[in-house]
TIKE-208468 format. One line per 10 residues: number of its first residue (from 0); their letters; for each residue x, y, z of C-alpha. Coordinates in steps of 0.25 Angstrom, whole numbers. Layout:
BEGIN
NUM> a> X:Y:Z ~ ...
This chain:
BEGIN
0> xxxxxxxxxx> 43:980:-65 ~ 29:986:-61 ~ 26:986:-47 ~ 11:985:-41 ~ 8:989:-27 ~ -5:980:-24 ~ -13:981:-11 ~ -21:969:-6 ~ -13:960:-15 ~ -14:948:-7
10> xxxxxxxxxx> -29:948:-9 ~ -38:942:-19 ~ -37:952:-30 ~ -23:957:-26 ~ -16:944:-26 ~ -22:940:-40 ~ -17:954:-46 ~ -3:952:-40 ~ -2:938:-46 ~ -4:944:-59
20> xxxxxxxxxx> 6:956:-57 ~ 17:947:-52 ~ 15:938:-64 ~ 16:950:-73 ~ 29:954:-66 ~ 25:966:-57 ~ 31:969:-44 ~ 20:969:-33 ~ 19:975:-19 ~ 7:969:-12
30> xxxxxxxxxx> 1:977:0 ~ -8:968:8 ~ -11:968:23 ~ -18:954:23 ~ -30:959:29 ~ -38:948:37 ~ -51:951:30 ~ -49:936:25 ~ -38:927:28 ~ -24:933:25
40> xxxxxxxxxx> -18:920:22 ~ -27:920:10 ~ -20:933:5 ~ -6:927:8 ~ -9:915:0 ~ -14:924:-12 ~ 0:931:-12 ~ 9:918:-10 ~ 13:918:-25 ~ 16:933:-25
50> xxxxxxxxxx> 27:931:-14 ~ 36:924:-24 ~ 37:936:-33 ~ 50:945:-31 ~ 42:957:-34 ~ 31:955:-25 ~ 30:962:-12 ~ 20:960:-1 ~ 18:972:9 ~ 9:968:21
60> xxxxxxxxxx> 3:982:23 ~ -11:988:27 ~ -15:999:17 ~ -21:1007:29 ~ -7:1009:34 ~ -1:1020:25 ~ 12:1021:32 ~ 15:1006:31 ~ 12:1006:16 ~ 21:1018:14
70> xxxxxxxxxx> 32:1012:22 ~ 32:999:15 ~ 31:1005:1 ~ 43:1014:4 ~ 51:1002:8 ~ 48:995:-4 ~ 53:1006:-13 ~ 45:1002:-25 ~ 38:1009:-37 ~ 24:1005:-39
80> xxxxxxxxxx> 17:1006:-52 ~ 3:1003:-47 ~ -5:1001:-34 ~ -16:991:-35 ~ -24:993:-22 ~ -33:981:-19 ~ -31:981:-3 ~ -45:983:4 ~ -54:978:14 ~ -64:970:6
90> xxxxxxxxxx> -78:967:7 ~ -91:974:7 ~ -98:967:19 ~ -86:968:29 ~ -84:983:25 ~ -98:986:31 ~ -93:981:45 ~ -79:988:44 ~ -81:1001:35 ~ -69:1009:42
100> xxxxxxxxxx> -60:997:40 ~ -63:997:25 ~ -61:1012:24 ~ -48:1011:31 ~ -43:1000:21 ~ -50:1003:8 ~ -50:1018:9 ~ -38:1023:17 ~ -30:1011:12 ~ -33:1015:-2
110> xxxxxxxxxx> -29:1029:1 ~ -16:1024:7 ~ -13:1017:-6 ~ -16:1029:-14 ~ -6:1037:-6 ~ 4:1026:-8 ~ 2:1028:-23 ~ 3:1043:-22 ~ 16:1042:-13 ~ 23:1031:-22
120> xxxxxxxxxx> 18:1037:-35 ~ 10:1025:-39 ~ 2:1029:-51 ~ -7:1018:-53 ~ -17:1014:-42 ~ -27:1002:-44 ~ -38:1002:-33 ~ -47:990:-30 ~ -61:996:-30 ~ -74:988:-29
130> xxxxxxxxxx> -88:986:-36 ~ -93:989:-22 ~ -92:1003:-25 ~ -104:1003:-34 ~ -113:998:-22 ~ -128:998:-26 ~ -126:1005:-39 ~ -137:999:-48 ~ -131:1003:-61 ~ -125:990:-65
140> xxxxxxxxxx> -115:986:-71 ~ -107:996:-63 ~ -99:1006:-70 ~ -87:1014:-65 ~ -93:1027:-70 ~ -106:1026:-61 ~ -102:1036:-50 ~ -114:1031:-41 ~ -107:1022:-32 ~ -115:1017:-20
150> xxxxxxxxxx> -106:1009:-11 ~ -113:1002:0 ~ -102:996:8 ~ -90:1002:15 ~ -81:993:6 ~ -87:999:-6 ~ -86:1014:-1 ~ -71:1011:2 ~ -69:1007:-13 ~ -76:1020:-18
160> xxxxxxxxxx> -67:1028:-8 ~ -55:1021:-14 ~ -59:1025:-28 ~ -61:1039:-24 ~ -47:1040:-17 ~ -41:1035:-30 ~ -47:1046:-38 ~ -41:1056:-28 ~ -27:1050:-29 ~ -28:1049:-44
170> xxxxxxxxxx> -32:1064:-45 ~ -22:1070:-35 ~ -10:1061:-37 ~ -11:1055:-51 ~ -13:1040:-47 ~ -20:1032:-57 ~ -31:1026:-49 ~ -39:1014:-54 ~ -51:1008:-46 ~ -55:995:-50
180> xxxxxxxxxx> -69:991:-45 ~ -68:976:-43 ~ -81:967:-45 ~ -82:955:-36 ~ -68:948:-39 ~ -67:933:-37 ~ -58:922:-40 ~ -46:914:-34 ~ -42:920:-21 ~ -55:928:-19
190> xxxxxxxxxx> -57:933:-5 ~ -64:922:4 ~ -75:932:8 ~ -80:934:-6 ~ -92:927:-11 ~ -87:918:-21 ~ -75:913:-12 ~ -84:912:0 ~ -95:905:-6 ~ -86:895:-13
200> xxxxxxxxxx> -80:891:0 ~ -93:889:7 ~ -98:881:-5 ~ -86:872:-4 ~ -88:870:11 ~ -103:867:8 ~ -108:879:16 ~ -120:888:11 ~ -116:902:6 ~ -122:915:10
210> xxxxxxxxxx> -130:922:0 ~ -133:937:3 ~ -146:941:-3 ~ -153:932:-14 ~ -140:929:-22 ~ -144:939:-33 ~ -133:949:-30 ~ -123:950:-42 ~ -108:952:-43 ~ -99:955:-54
220> xxxxxxxxxx> -88:944:-51 ~ -74:947:-57 ~ -64:936:-57 ~ -50:940:-51 ~ -42:938:-64 ~ -51:949:-71 ~ -49:958:-59 ~ -34:956:-59 ~ -34:959:-74 ~ -42:972:-71
230> xxxxxxxxxx> -33:977:-60 ~ -20:973:-69 ~ -26:982:-80 ~ -29:993:-71 ~ -14:993:-66 ~ -10:997:-80 ~ -21:1007:-83 ~ -16:1021:-86 ~ -27:1028:-94 ~ -33:1037:-83
240> xxxxxxxxxx> -30:1041:-69 ~ -42:1036:-62 ~ -52:1024:-65 ~ -63:1016:-58 ~ -64:1002:-65 ~ -74:991:-63 ~ -67:977:-64 ~ -79:967:-64 ~ -84:955:-73 ~ -95:963:-79
250> xxxxxxxxxx> -106:953:-75 ~ -113:949:-63 ~ -116:936:-55 ~ -127:934:-45 ~ -123:929:-31 ~ -132:916:-34 ~ -124:914:-48 ~ -111:916:-41 ~ -115:905:-31 ~ -120:896:-42
260> xxxxxxxxxx> -107:898:-50 ~ -99:894:-37 ~ -107:882:-35 ~ -104:877:-50 ~ -89:880:-48 ~ -89:872:-35 ~ -99:861:-39 ~ -107:864:-26 ~ -121:868:-22 ~ -122:878:-10
270> xxxxxxxxxx> -132:882:0 ~ -135:897:0 ~ -138:905:12 ~ -146:917:8 ~ -143:929:17 ~ -147:944:17 ~ -140:954:8 ~ -127:960:15 ~ -125:975:17 ~ -115:981:7
280> xxxxxxxxxx> -118:970:-4 ~ -123:976:-18 ~ -133:968:-27 ~ -124:968:-39 ~ -110:972:-44 ~ -108:973:-59 ~ -96:979:-66 ~ -96:987:-79 ~ -82:984:-84 ~ -82:992:-96
290> xxxxxxxxxx> -72:1003:-90 ~ -63:991:-87 ~ -64:986:-101 ~ -61:999:-107 ~ -49:1004:-99 ~ -43:992:-93 ~ -47:982:-104 ~ -53:973:-93 ~ -62:962:-97 ~ -66:952:-86
300> xxxxxxxxxx> -63:938:-92 ~ -68:928:-81 ~ -83:923:-81 ~ -88:921:-67 ~ -90:906:-68 ~ -75:904:-73 ~ -70:913:-62 ~ -78:905:-51 ~ -72:892:-56 ~ -58:898:-55
310> xxxxxxxxxx> -61:903:-41 ~ -66:889:-37 ~ -54:882:-43 ~ -45:891:-34 ~ -54:889:-22 ~ -54:874:-23 ~ -38:875:-24 ~ -37:884:-12 ~ -49:880:-3 ~ -45:877:11
């Protein structure tokens, strides 16, 4: 039985990935500290079904505390095939107010997990990076081999740092490191602070939604099942020792189009409150996924309209 060590496995992406791994017969150890960035009860609900599996272990730990991580894994006495490192302080705008906090979790915490991989001889390391690393790069769609990164938020800079740390550990210690740059992931269990979830709840409550700028900013929205598929394929990748790979949908949707799609899915009309653009926001994200197609055989399958409908079905069944 293969064994995955997943950090942040109670969150949006992590809980979906663990759903799949458990169904496939993997043993999973989930490290999560249930950070109160959003209601920890949501994360506990995400993993309710996991607790019924005999080969699932939850370790409530903070990746900033290396001694506690090391001690817990020593006690577990397990052999791990792969680390999937998803734990991070998330969000561009909050990172501007707390750059040191973001550095401690996203950089120091990532180095701690790389040290765990080195000590326990875990040869495969999957790192959740972000499209934010490209910043204001005008060369769209964004390609991994464009070395001109222009991060414009502390969050983005921490993800660049994580990728570079991975290169060091890959070079020095023979750890295969694969950084997956996620592009605006959405779907059931999406974090409540993210735009699609936040806007949908406001719409259901009959409240106006905030639009930063004129609504022309564009995002490459990627459905959660497509992201899980990409992560799963990266877990099996063995052809090289270090890779950076975009996981996106390879098309863009404007903020106005996103709102209109939500209106149709929810059968509501909403008032828009136009506000000034926010620091750290980029005008567009757009993934070139040719590398993912070539080396992971990754092909996103979920059109945006279909993904929004699936999200709305989940939201209506779970709204409180």
